[in-house]
N, CA, C and O atoms as a printed pandas DataFrame, in Angstrom:
     atom_number atom_name residue_name chain_id  residue_number  x_coord  y_coord  z_coord
0              1         N          UNK        A               1   -4.656   37.136  128.764
1              2        CA          UNK        A               1   -4.486   35.619  128.054
2              3         C          UNK        A               1   -5.910   35.178  127.340
3              4         O          UNK        A               1   -6.960   35.332  127.964
4              5         N          UNK        A               2   -5.903   34.727  126.253
5              6        CA          UNK        A               2   -7.125   34.320  125.168
6              7         C          UNK        A               2   -7.817   33.714  126.653
7              8         O          UNK        A               2   -7.311   33.419  127.736
8              9         N          UNK        A               3   -9.018   33.691  126.206
9             10        CA          UNK        A               3  -10.204   32.208  126.598
10            11         C          UNK        A               3   -9.517   30.974  126.050
11            12         O          UNK        A               3   -9.465   29.947  126.727
12            13         N          UNK        A               4   -9.097   31.036  125.089
13            14        CA          UNK        A               4   -8.202   29.258  124.222
14            15         C          UNK        A               4   -7.488   29.035  125.209
15            16         O          UNK        A               4   -7.548   28.030  125.918
16            17         N          UNK        A               5   -6.704   30.017  125.339
17            18        CA          UNK        A               5   -5.329   30.029  126.204
18            19         C          UNK        A               5   -6.019   29.394  128.000
19            20         O          UNK        A               5   -5.566   28.525  128.745
20            21         N          UNK        A               6   -6.725   29.917  128.083
21            22        CA          UNK        A               6   -6.740   29.742  129.187
22            23         C          UNK        A               6   -7.852   28.525  129.847
23            24         O          UNK        A               6   -7.988   28.175  131.019
24            25         N          UNK        A               7   -8.719   27.948  128.338
25            26        CA          UNK        A               7   -9.160   26.462  128.461
26            27         C          UNK        A               7   -8.464   25.641  128.554
27            28         O          UNK        A               7   -8.746   24.728  129.329
28            29         N          UNK        A               8   -6.929   25.601  127.606
29            30        CA          UNK        A               8   -6.125   24.781  127.600
30            31         C          UNK        A               8   -5.760   24.151  128.712
31            32         O          UNK        A               8   -5.865   22.961  129.007
32            33         N          UNK        A               9   -5.108   25.492  129.594
33            34        CA          UNK        A               9   -4.750   25.391  130.897
34            35         C          UNK        A               9   -5.456   24.372  131.701
35            36         O          UNK        A               9   -5.154   23.512  132.528
36            37         N          UNK        A              10   -6.297   24.725  131.243
37            38        CA          UNK        A              10   -7.726   23.944  132.366
38            39         C          UNK        A              10   -7.604   22.483  132.294
39            40         O          UNK        A              10   -7.300   21.617  133.114
40            41         N          UNK        A              11   -8.040   22.482  130.670
41            42        CA          UNK        A              11   -8.111   21.221  130.421
42            43         C          UNK        A              11   -6.789   20.228  130.639
43            44         O          UNK        A              11   -7.000   19.027  130.803
44            45         N          UNK        A              12   -5.590   20.677  130.640
45            46        CA          UNK        A              12   -4.846   20.106  130.778
46            47         C          UNK        A              12   -4.480   19.759  131.886
47            48         O          UNK        A              12   -3.794   18.749  132.046
48            49         N          UNK        A              13   -5.145   21.087  133.565
49            50        CA          UNK        A              13   -4.900   20.764  134.651
50            51         C          UNK        A              13   -6.060   19.009  135.240
51            52         O          UNK        A              13   -5.918   18.214  136.168
52            53         N          UNK        A              14   -6.974   19.110  134.236
53            54        CA          UNK        A              14   -8.068   18.004  134.608
54            55         C          UNK        A              14   -7.551   17.274  134.506
55            56         O          UNK        A              14   -7.337   16.596  135.511
56            57         N          UNK        A              15   -6.812   16.762  132.870
57            58        CA          UNK        A              15   -5.757   16.068  132.934
58            59         C          UNK        A              15   -4.984   14.873  133.796
59            60         O          UNK        A              15   -5.108   13.657  133.943
60            61         N          UNK        A              16   -4.179   15.851  134.242
61            62        CA          UNK        A              16   -3.352   15.420  135.655
62            63         C          UNK        A              16   -3.678   15.407  136.715
63            64         O          UNK        A              16   -2.995   15.770  137.672
64            65         N          UNK        A              17   -5.244   14.813  136.755
65            66        CA          UNK        A              17   -5.449   14.506  138.094
66            67         C          UNK        A              17   -5.237   13.391  138.029
67            68         O          UNK        A              17   -5.292   12.656  137.043
68            69         N          UNK        A              18   -4.847   13.049  139.581
69            70        CA          UNK        A              18   -5.068   11.610  139.664
70            71         C          UNK        A              18   -6.044   10.857  139.563
71            72         O          UNK        A              18   -7.015   11.290  140.184
72            73         N          UNK        A              19   -6.213    9.913  139.048
73            74        CA          UNK        A              19   -7.033    8.670  138.646
74            75         C          UNK        A              19   -7.685    8.319  139.674
75            76         O          UNK        A              19   -8.813    7.909  139.398
76            77         N          UNK        A              20   -7.434    8.316  140.706
77            78        CA          UNK        A              20   -8.582    7.800  141.734
78            79         C          UNK        A              20   -9.402    9.321  141.572
79            80         O          UNK        A              20  -10.492    9.394  141.005
80            81         N          UNK        A              21   -8.941   10.103  141.957
81            82        CA          UNK        A              21  -10.388   11.435  141.918
82            83         C          UNK        A              21  -11.322   11.363  140.984
83            84         O          UNK        A              21  -12.517   11.087  141.088
84            85         N          UNK        A              22  -10.350   11.770  139.596
85            86        CA          UNK        A              22  -11.311   12.192  138.434
86            87         C          UNK        A              22  -12.286   10.857  137.735
87            88         O          UNK        A              22  -12.926   10.871  136.684
88            89         N          UNK        A              23  -12.077    9.399  139.051
89            90        CA          UNK        A              23  -12.900    8.395  138.517
90            91         C          UNK        A              23  -14.094    8.779  139.977
91            92         O          UNK        A              23  -15.196    8.248  139.836
92            93         N          UNK        A              24  -13.937    9.502  141.087
93            94        CA          UNK        A              24  -15.123    9.818  141.606
94            95         C          UNK        A              24  -15.694   10.709  140.873
95            96         O          UNK        A              24  -16.885   10.483  140.658
96            97         N          UNK        A              25  -15.230   11.723  140.374
97            98        CA          UNK        A              25  -15.981   12.911  139.756
98            99         C          UNK        A              25  -17.149   12.783  139.235
99           100         O          UNK        A              25  -17.080   12.409  138.064
100          101         N          UNK        A              26  -18.626   13.004  139.780
101          102        CA          UNK        A              26  -19.783   12.712  139.336
102          103         C          UNK        A              26  -20.587   13.746  139.295
103          104         O          UNK        A              26  -20.814   14.671  140.075
104          105         N          UNK        A              27  -21.192   13.285  137.712
105          106        CA          UNK        A              27  -22.569   15.079  137.679
106          107         C          UNK        A              27  -21.991   16.069  138.144
107          108         O          UNK        A              27  -22.370   16.622  139.176
108          109         N          UNK        A              28  -20.729   16.540  137.280
109          110        CA          UNK        A              28  -20.326   18.459  137.653
110          111         C          UNK        A              28  -19.622   18.276  136.272
111          112         O          UNK        A              28  -19.070   17.362  135.659
112          113         N          UNK        A              29  -19.943   19.719  136.068
113          114        CA          UNK        A              29  -19.689   20.488  134.874
114          115         C          UNK        A              29  -18.590   21.645  135.569
115          116         O          UNK        A              29  -18.715   22.168  136.676
116          117         N          UNK        A              30  -17.486   21.872  134.574
117          118        CA          UNK        A              30  -17.196   22.486  135.049
118          119         C          UNK        A              30  -16.781   24.028  133.903
119          120         O          UNK        A              30  -16.581   23.981  132.690
120          121         N          UNK        A              31  -16.754   25.420  134.910
121          122        CA          UNK        A              31  -17.576   26.119  133.563
122          123         C          UNK        A              31  -16.278   27.323  133.871
123          124         O          UNK        A              31  -15.622   27.398  134.910
124          125         N          UNK        A              32  -16.147   28.178  132.689
125          126        CA          UNK        A              32  -15.162   29.621  133.142
126          127         C          UNK        A              32  -16.178   30.689  132.484
127          128         O          UNK        A              32  -16.750   30.885  131.412
128          129         N          UNK        A              33  -16.045   31.351  133.966
129          130        CA          UNK        A              33  -16.748   33.154  133.473
130          131         C          UNK        A              33  -15.253   33.859  133.918
131          132         O          UNK        A              33  -14.378   33.596  134.743
132          133         N          UNK        A              34  -15.477   34.892  132.902
133          134        CA          UNK        A              34  -14.947   36.124  132.557
134          135         C          UNK        A              34  -15.109   36.803  133.899
135          136         O          UNK        A              34  -14.088   37.380  134.272
136          137         N          UNK        A              35  -15.781   36.847  134.427
137          138        CA          UNK        A              35  -15.723   37.453  135.792
138          139         C          UNK        A              35  -16.824   37.417  136.734
139          140         O          UNK        A              35  -17.997   37.446  136.360
140          141         N          UNK        A              36  -16.463   37.353  137.976
141          142        CA          UNK        A              36  -17.469   37.310  138.946
142          143         C          UNK        A              36  -18.832   37.995  139.014
143          144         O          UNK        A              36  -18.785   39.222  139.105
144          145         N          UNK        A              37  -19.915   37.481  138.990
145          146        CA          UNK        A              37  -21.253   37.981  138.691
146          147         C          UNK        A              37  -21.671   38.064  140.487
147          148         O          UNK        A              37  -21.805   37.027  141.137
148          149         N          UNK        A              38  -21.869   39.696  141.221
149          150        CA          UNK        A              38  -21.188   40.066  142.197
150          151         C          UNK        A              38  -23.042   39.708  142.762
151          152         O          UNK        A              38  -23.060   39.437  143.962
152          153         N          UNK        A              39  -24.058   39.687  142.290
153          154        CA          UNK        A              39  -25.147   39.674  142.288
154          155         C          UNK        A              39  -25.430   38.208  143.202
155          156         O          UNK        A              39  -25.936   38.003  144.305
156          157         N          UNK        A              40  -24.757   37.211  142.017
157          158        CA          UNK        A              40  -24.607   36.011  142.915
158          159         C          UNK        A              40  -24.152   35.744  143.989
159          160         O          UNK        A              40  -24.563   35.086  144.945
160          161         N          UNK        A              41  -23.082   36.413  143.737
161          162        CA          UNK        A              41  -21.959   36.302  145.304
162          163         C          UNK        A              41  -22.927   36.879  146.331
163          164         O          UNK        A              41  -23.173   36.113  147.262
164          165         N          UNK        A              42  -23.521   38.054  146.358
165          166        CA          UNK        A              42  -24.761   38.771  147.100
166          167         C          UNK        A              42  -25.792   37.676  147.311
167          168         O          UNK        A              42  -26.473   37.608  148.334
168          169         N          UNK        A              43  -25.859   37.002  146.512
169          170        CA          UNK        A              43  -27.354   35.923  146.647
170          171         C          UNK        A              43  -26.867   34.950  147.352
171          172         O          UNK        A              43  -27.648   34.498  148.189
172          173         N          UNK        A              44  -26.041   34.569  147.307
173          174        CA          UNK        A              44  -25.309   33.324  147.749
174          175         C          UNK        A              44  -24.395   33.557  149.425
175          176         O          UNK        A              44  -23.951   32.766  150.257
176          177         N          UNK        A              45  -24.443   35.151  149.303
177          178        CA          UNK        A              45  -24.151   34.801  150.612
178          179         C          UNK        A              45  -22.378   34.949  151.065
179          180         O          UNK        A              45  -22.002   35.197  152.211
180          181         N          UNK        A              46  -21.590   34.763  150.045
181          182        CA          UNK        A              46  -20.568   34.500  149.764
182          183         C          UNK        A              46  -19.497   35.866  150.855
183          184         O          UNK        A              46  -18.658   35.833  151.755
184          185         N          UNK        A              47  -20.131   36.772  150.141
185          186        CA          UNK        A              47  -19.043   38.307  150.964
186          187         C          UNK        A              47  -17.542   38.116  150.288
187          188         O          UNK        A              47  -16.654   38.261  151.128
188          189         N          UNK        A              48  -17.102   37.843  149.049
189          190        CA          UNK        A              48  -15.654   37.490  149.150
190          191         C          UNK        A              48  -15.348   38.388  148.390
191          192         O          UNK        A              48  -14.337   38.133  147.735
192          193         N          UNK        A              49  -16.147   40.066  148.056
193          194        CA          UNK        A              49  -15.432   41.415  148.124
194          195         C          UNK        A              49  -15.079   40.941  146.204
195          196         O          UNK        A              49  -14.780   42.050  145.761
196          197         N          UNK        A              50  -15.031   40.455  145.613
197          198        CA          UNK        A              50  -14.776   40.240  144.531
198          199         C          UNK        A              50  -13.667   39.847  144.569
199          200         O          UNK        A              50  -12.878   40.600  143.998
200          201         N          UNK        A              51  -13.109   38.696  145.139
201          202        CA          UNK        A              51  -11.767   37.977  145.169
202          203         C          UNK        A              51  -12.162   36.655  144.899
203          204         O          UNK        A              51  -11.087   36.149  145.220
204          205         N          UNK        A              52  -12.608   36.034  144.682
205          206        CA          UNK        A              52  -13.354   34.813  144.286
206          207         C          UNK        A              52  -12.973   34.066  143.291
207          208         O          UNK        A              52  -13.759   34.097  142.344
208          209         N          UNK        A              53  -11.889   33.284  143.131
209          210        CA          UNK        A              53  -11.309   32.607  142.374
210          211         C          UNK        A              53  -12.277   31.252  141.557
211          212         O          UNK        A              53  -12.297   30.655  140.480
212          213         N          UNK        A              54  -12.562   31.258  142.070
213          214        CA          UNK        A              54  -13.730   29.719  142.072
214          215         C          UNK        A              54  -14.658   29.299  142.771
215          216         O          UNK        A              54  -14.263   29.119  143.923
216          217         N          UNK        A              55  -16.031   28.978  142.587
217          218        CA          UNK        A              55  -16.878   28.706  142.924
218          219         C          UNK        A              55  -17.489   26.902  142.839
219          220         O          UNK        A              55  -17.659   26.292  141.783
220          221         N          UNK        A              56  -17.663   26.497  143.842
221          222        CA          UNK        A              56  -18.355   25.161  143.904
222          223         C          UNK        A              56  -19.628   25.167  144.497
223          224         O          UNK        A              56  -19.795   25.278  145.712
224          225         N          UNK        A              57  -21.099   24.978  143.151
225          226        CA          UNK        A              57  -22.444   25.079  143.531
226          227         C          UNK        A              57  -22.749   23.077  143.382
227          228         O          UNK        A              57  -22.564   22.394  142.374
228          229         N          UNK        A              58  -23.149   22.698  144.490
229          230        CA          UNK        A              58  -24.163   21.444  144.074
230          231         C          UNK        A              58  -24.532   20.882  145.759
231          232         O          UNK        A              58  -24.585   21.503  146.820
232          233         N          UNK        A              59  -24.742   19.458  145.426
233          234        CA          UNK        A              59  -24.718   18.768  146.671
234          235         C          UNK        A              59  -23.662   17.722  146.695
235          236         O          UNK        A              59  -23.720   16.723  145.978
236          237         N          UNK        A              60  -22.655   17.974  147.565
237          238        CA          UNK        A              60  -21.331   17.346  148.058
238          239         C          UNK        A              60  -22.020   15.626  147.703
239          240         O          UNK        A              60  -23.143   15.126  147.765
240          241         N          UNK        A              61  -20.491   15.082  147.277
241          242        CA          UNK        A              61  -20.900   13.099  147.388
242          243         C          UNK        A              61  -21.240   12.716  148.543
243          244         O          UNK        A              61  -22.233   11.990  148.499
244          245         N          UNK        A              62  -20.829   12.898  149.593
245          246        CA          UNK        A              62  -20.878   12.702  150.914
246          247         C          UNK        A              62  -22.507   12.838  151.665
247          248         O          UNK        A              62  -23.002   12.238  152.619
248          249         N          UNK        A              63  -23.166   14.147  150.550
249          250        CA          UNK        A              63  -24.619   14.508  151.412
250          251         C          UNK        A              63  -25.273   13.425  150.190
251          252         O          UNK        A              63  -26.487   13.611  150.275
252          253         N          UNK        A              64  -25.086   12.645  149.371
253          254        CA          UNK        A              64  -25.838   12.358  148.405
254          255         C          UNK        A              64  -27.139   11.423  148.911
255          256         O          UNK        A              64  -27.152   11.503  150.139
256          257         N          UNK        A              65  -27.905   10.827  148.586
257          258        CA          UNK        A              65  -28.465    9.822  149.298
258          259         C          UNK        A              65  -29.208    9.178  148.142
259          260         O          UNK        A              65  -29.384    9.702  147.042
260          261         N          UNK        A              66  -29.687    7.793  148.582
261          262        CA          UNK        A              66  -30.528    7.350  147.028
262          263         C          UNK        A              66  -31.270    7.825  145.905
263          264         O          UNK        A              66  -31.449    7.593  144.710
264          265         N          UNK        A              67  -31.777    8.932  147.225
265          266        CA          UNK        A              67  -32.698    9.620  146.539
266          267         C          UNK        A              67  -32.451   10.648  145.330
267          268         O          UNK        A              67  -33.321   11.325  144.783
268          269         N          UNK        A              68  -31.061   10.618  145.027
269          270        CA          UNK        A              68  -30.526   11.544  144.220
270          271         C          UNK        A              68  -30.391   11.342  143.009
271          272         O          UNK        A              68  -29.948   10.216  142.781
272          273         N          UNK        A              69  -30.584   11.954  142.124
273          274        CA          UNK        A              69  -31.079   11.283  140.835
274          275         C          UNK        A              69  -31.898   12.567  139.779
275          276         O          UNK        A              69  -32.630   13.415  140.288
276          277         N          UNK        A              70  -31.660   12.519  138.506
277          278        CA          UNK        A              70  -32.550   13.565  138.125
278          279         C          UNK        A              70  -32.570   14.847  138.292
279          280         O          UNK        A              70  -33.614   15.497  138.346
280          281         N          UNK        A              71  -30.946   15.529  138.427
281          282        CA          UNK        A              71  -30.736   16.495  138.948
282          283         C          UNK        A              71  -29.773   17.431  138.008
283          284         O          UNK        A              71  -29.241   16.841  137.067
284          285         N          UNK        A              72  -29.538   18.605  138.136
285          286        CA          UNK        A              72  -28.799   19.304  137.118
286          287         C          UNK        A              72  -27.484   19.115  137.747
287          288         O          UNK        A              72  -27.442   18.922  138.962
288          289         N          UNK        A              73  -26.018   19.163  136.796
289          290        CA          UNK        A              73  -24.716   18.654  136.876
290          291         C          UNK        A              73  -24.870   19.815  138.453
291          292         O          UNK        A              73  -25.695   20.710  138.637
292          293         N          UNK        A              74  -23.890   19.409  139.250
293          294        CA          UNK        A              74  -22.720   19.979  140.546
294          295         C          UNK        A              74  -21.855   21.227  139.323
295          296         O          UNK        A              74  -21.487   20.745  138.252
296          297         N          UNK        A              75  -21.688   22.203  139.486
297          298        CA          UNK        A              75  -20.877   23.079  139.077
298          299         C          UNK        A              75  -19.733   23.783  139.537
299          300         O          UNK        A              75  -19.789   24.211  140.690
300          301         N          UNK        A              76  -18.885   23.954  138.987
301          302        CA          UNK        A              76  -17.362   24.237  139.886
302          303         C          UNK        A              76  -17.123   25.488  138.723
303          304         O          UNK        A              76  -16.810   25.021  137.628
304          305         N          UNK        A              77  -17.204   26.849  138.756
305          306        CA          UNK        A              77  -17.133   28.025  138.376
306          307         C          UNK        A              77  -15.299   28.720  138.322
307          308         O          UNK        A              77  -14.597   29.133  139.245
308          309         N          UNK        A              78  -15.112   28.639  137.345
309          310        CA          UNK        A              78  -13.364   29.660  137.359
310          311         C          UNK        A              78  -13.748   30.569  137.235
311          312         O          UNK        A              78  -14.675   30.768  136.449
312          313         N          UNK        A              79  -13.193   31.522  137.968
313          314        CA          UNK        A              79  -13.120   33.276  137.164
314          315         C          UNK        A              79  -12.124   33.526  136.630
315          316         O          UNK        A              79  -11.138   33.628  137.360
316          317         N          UNK        A              80  -12.009   33.661  135.658
317          318        CA          UNK        A              80  -10.953   34.017  134.698
318          319         C          UNK        A              80  -10.216   35.532  135.162
319          320         O          UNK        A              80   -9.118   35.537  135.720
320          321         N          UNK        A              81  -10.634   36.237  134.991
321          322        CA          UNK        A              81  -10.117   37.619  135.443
322          323         C          UNK        A              81   -9.497   37.823  136.761
323          324         O          UNK        A              81   -8.698   38.705  137.076
324          325         N          UNK        A              82  -10.013   36.819  137.528
325          326        CA          UNK        A              82   -9.302   36.982  138.942
326          327         C          UNK        A              82   -8.626   36.310  139.021
327          328         O          UNK        A              82   -7.686   36.621  139.752
328          329         N          UNK        A              83   -8.566   34.650  138.229
329          330        CA          UNK        A              83   -6.918   33.938  138.445
330          331         C          UNK        A              83   -6.197   35.169  137.884
331          332         O          UNK        A              83   -5.678   35.929  138.702
332          333         N          UNK        A              84   -6.098   35.483  136.403
333          334        CA          UNK        A              84   -5.221   36.207  136.567
334          335         C          UNK        A              84   -5.086   37.149  136.706
335          336         O          UNK        A              84   -4.472   37.610  135.744
336          337         N          UNK        A              85   -5.396   38.158  137.709
337          338        CA          UNK        A              85   -5.147   39.273  138.701
338          339         C          UNK        A              85   -4.210   38.534  139.716
339          340         O          UNK        A              85   -3.009   38.785  139.821
340          341         N          UNK        A              86   -4.874   37.610  140.442
341          342        CA          UNK        A              86   -3.819   37.396  141.020
342          343         C          UNK        A              86   -2.662   36.332  140.819
343          344         O          UNK        A              86   -2.191   35.682  141.751
344          345         N          UNK        A              87   -2.339   36.248  139.771
345          346        CA          UNK        A              87   -0.915   35.772  139.213
346          347         C          UNK        A              87   -0.511   36.981  138.638
347          348         O          UNK        A              87    0.680   36.735  138.454
348          349         N          UNK        A              88   -0.713   38.282  138.170
349          350        CA          UNK        A              88   -0.438   39.121  137.762
350          351         C          UNK        A              88    0.331   39.798  139.273
351          352         O          UNK        A              88    1.479   40.236  139.202
352          353         N          UNK        A              89   -0.474   39.817  140.647
353          354        CA          UNK        A              89    0.382   40.547  141.689
354          355         C          UNK        A              89    1.659   39.434  141.884
355          356         O          UNK        A              89    2.231   39.569  142.966
356          357         N          UNK        A              90    2.292   38.165  140.854
357          358        CA          UNK        A              90    3.264   37.983  141.375
358          359         C          UNK        A              90    2.866   36.874  142.224
359          360         O          UNK        A              90    3.854   36.153  142.358
360          361         N          UNK        A              91    1.721   36.339  142.953
361          362        CA          UNK        A              91    1.567   35.519  143.440
362          363         C          UNK        A              91    1.519   34.121  143.354
363          364         O          UNK        A              91    1.364   33.514  144.414
364          365         N          UNK        A              92    1.630   33.419  142.208
365          366        CA          UNK        A              92    1.569   32.369  141.924
366          367         C          UNK        A              92    1.934   32.080  140.029
367          368         O          UNK        A              92    1.884   33.124  139.379
368          369         N          UNK        A              93    2.101   31.440  139.624
369          370        CA          UNK        A              93    2.138   31.074  137.951
370          371         C          UNK        A              93    0.745   30.474  137.281
371          372         O          UNK        A              93    0.312   29.454  137.819
372          373         N          UNK        A              94    0.248   30.832  136.530
373          374        CA          UNK        A              94   -1.163   30.400  136.115
374          375         C          UNK        A              94   -1.974   29.186  136.360
375          376         O          UNK        A              94   -3.031   28.861  136.901
376          377         N          UNK        A              95   -0.669   28.508  135.501
377          378        CA          UNK        A              95   -1.173   27.056  135.653
378          379         C          UNK        A              95   -1.152   26.795  137.079
379          380         O          UNK        A              95   -2.278   27.013  137.527
380          381         N          UNK        A              96   -0.224   26.363  138.115
381          382        CA          UNK        A              96   -0.291   26.411  139.462
382          383         C          UNK        A              96   -1.883   27.095  139.978
383          384         O          UNK        A              96   -2.693   26.319  140.486
384          385         N          UNK        A              97   -2.140   28.152  139.856
385          386        CA          UNK        A              97   -3.218   28.845  140.574
386          387         C          UNK        A              97   -4.497   28.135  139.960
387          388         O          UNK        A              97   -5.334   27.709  140.756
388          389         N          UNK        A              98   -4.694   27.987  138.665
389          390        CA          UNK        A              98   -5.954   27.249  138.012
390          391         C          UNK        A              98   -5.974   25.826  138.729
391          392         O          UNK        A              98   -7.050   25.345  139.086
392          393         N          UNK        A              99   -4.805   25.180  138.928
393          394        CA          UNK        A              99   -4.474   23.738  139.713
394          395         C          UNK        A              99   -5.075   23.863  141.070
395          396         O          UNK        A              99   -5.757   23.102  141.756
396          397         N          UNK        A             100   -4.566   25.169  141.253
397          398        CA          UNK        A             100   -5.063   25.190  142.969
398          399         C          UNK        A             100   -6.121   25.288  143.127
399          400         O          UNK        A             100   -6.587   24.618  144.048
400          401         N          UNK        A             101   -6.892   26.007  142.467
401          402        CA          UNK        A             101   -8.795   26.551  142.309
402          403         C          UNK        A             101   -9.644   25.342  142.040
403          404         O          UNK        A             101  -10.710   25.088  142.600
404          405         N          UNK        A             102   -8.868   24.417  140.843
405          406        CA          UNK        A             102   -9.513   23.436  140.435
406          407         C          UNK        A             102   -9.685   22.271  141.471
407          408         O          UNK        A             102  -10.746   21.684  141.682
408          409         N          UNK        A             103   -8.660   22.059  141.996
409          410        CA          UNK        A             103   -8.194   21.110  143.610
410          411         C          UNK        A             103   -9.353   21.508  144.461
411          412         O          UNK        A             103  -10.337   20.798  144.667
412          413         N          UNK        A             104   -9.147   22.736  144.951
413          414        CA          UNK        A             104   -9.723   23.568  146.262
414          415         C          UNK        A             104  -11.621   22.894  146.004
415          416         O          UNK        A             104  -12.212   22.296  146.902
416          417         N          UNK        A             105  -12.168   23.152  144.789
417          418        CA          UNK        A             105  -13.220   22.909  144.803
418          419         C          UNK        A             105  -13.928   21.869  144.268
419          420         O          UNK        A             105  -15.152   21.778  144.168
420          421         N          UNK        A             106  -12.823   20.846  143.824
421          422        CA          UNK        A             106  -13.288   19.817  143.747
422          423         C          UNK        A             106  -13.218   18.803  145.102
423          424         O          UNK        A             106  -13.659   17.667  145.281
424          425         N          UNK        A             107  -12.380   19.830  146.069
425          426        CA          UNK        A             107  -12.558   18.972  147.473
426          427         C          UNK        A             107  -13.821   19.581  148.067
427          428         O          UNK        A             107  -14.288   19.019  149.057
428          429         N          UNK        A             108  -14.295   20.421  147.692
429          430        CA          UNK        A             108  -15.947   20.851  148.097
430          431         C          UNK        A             108  -16.991   19.612  147.695
431          432         O          UNK        A             108  -17.740   18.984  148.443
432          433         N          UNK        A             109  -16.800   19.486  146.359
433          434        CA          UNK        A             109  -17.631   18.182  145.813
434          435         C          UNK        A             109  -17.447   16.790  146.370
435          436         O          UNK        A             109  -18.377   15.985  146.311
436          437         N          UNK        A             110  -16.551   16.548  146.784
437          438        CA          UNK        A             110  -16.173   15.799  147.658
438          439         C          UNK        A             110  -16.394   15.466  149.235
439          440         O          UNK        A             110  -16.013   14.559  149.976
440          441         N          UNK        A             111  -17.361   16.877  149.428
441          442        CA          UNK        A             111  -17.711   17.275  150.906
442          443         C          UNK        A             111  -16.655   17.500  151.847
443          444         O          UNK        A             111  -16.725   16.927  152.934
444          445         N          UNK        A             112  -15.491   18.402  151.539
445          446        CA          UNK        A             112  -14.391   18.833  152.262
446          447         C          UNK        A             112  -14.766   20.068  152.009
447          448         O          UNK        A             112  -15.070   20.568  150.926
448          449         N          UNK        A             113  -14.711   20.812  153.682
449          450        CA          UNK        A             113  -15.014   22.579  154.123
450          451         C          UNK        A             113  -13.840   23.206  153.844
451          452         O          UNK        A             113  -12.776   22.639  153.596
452          453         N          UNK        A             114  -14.063   24.540  153.891
453          454        CA          UNK        A             114  -13.243   25.290  154.099
454          455         C          UNK        A             114  -12.106   24.976  155.562
455          456         O          UNK        A             114  -10.899   24.751  155.656
456          457         N          UNK        A             115  -12.948   25.073  156.294
457          458        CA          UNK        A             115  -12.232   25.116  157.848
458          459         C          UNK        A             115  -11.267   23.414  157.434
459          460         O          UNK        A             115  -10.047   23.245  157.459
460          461         N          UNK        A             116  -12.426   22.330  157.064
461          462        CA          UNK        A             116  -11.041   20.916  157.022
462          463         C          UNK        A             116   -9.672   21.017  156.545
463          464         O          UNK        A             116   -8.678   20.463  157.015
464          465         N          UNK        A             117   -9.795   22.148  155.102
465          466        CA          UNK        A             117   -8.936   21.997  154.255
466          467         C          UNK        A             117   -7.377   22.862  154.991
467          468         O          UNK        A             117   -6.181   22.600  155.124
468          469         N          UNK        A             118   -8.393   24.074  155.338
469          470        CA          UNK        A             118   -6.972   25.016  156.521
470          471         C          UNK        A             118   -6.533   23.980  158.162
471          472         O          UNK        A             118   -5.590   24.354  158.860
472          473         N          UNK        A             119   -7.130   23.082  158.435
473          474        CA          UNK        A             119   -6.575   22.340  159.588
474          475         C          UNK        A             119   -6.014   20.897  158.898
475          476         O          UNK        A             119   -5.888   19.828  159.496
476          477         N          UNK        A             120   -5.711   21.164  157.466
477          478        CA          UNK        A             120   -5.197   19.561  156.489
478          479         C          UNK        A             120   -3.935   20.553  156.253
479          480         O          UNK        A             120   -2.917   19.979  155.868
480          481         N          UNK        A             121   -3.863   21.786  156.405
481          482        CA          UNK        A             121   -2.835   22.372  156.160
482          483         C          UNK        A             121   -2.370   22.698  154.694
483          484         O          UNK        A             121   -1.226   22.893  154.283
484          485         N          UNK        A             122   -3.744   22.706  153.916
485          486        CA          UNK        A             122   -3.572   22.884  152.285
486          487         C          UNK        A             122   -3.646   24.236  152.215
487          488         O          UNK        A             122   -3.618   24.632  151.049
488          489         N          UNK        A             123   -3.729   25.079  153.022
489          490        CA          UNK        A             123   -3.884   26.879  152.541
490          491         C          UNK        A             123   -2.408   27.081  152.941
491          492         O          UNK        A             123   -1.885   28.190  152.832
């Protein structure tokens, strides 16, 4: 899949988000990286062994105080090759996989942990 095709799907998924979520996204960028930077994974202590599909980096909304300001945007990174590989394995449609990854990382932006997502049955 070309980068442009991937970007188009990402834009479609973002347009499809419910308005109540889009309205609450604050100071956040969504970027696409071709592949995972293993040095960054090690530095962040993620231990994902190259299978990471997306990553949220920033200060979740629930943790922001009145001192929050003049900061770089939070960042959601989508790892294109890992997402494509997970779909090639027959696990899911690329659109649905990108949608799942974006929703998962937005949940982190709202301050929802992986454990809480599991408890809610999202996985």
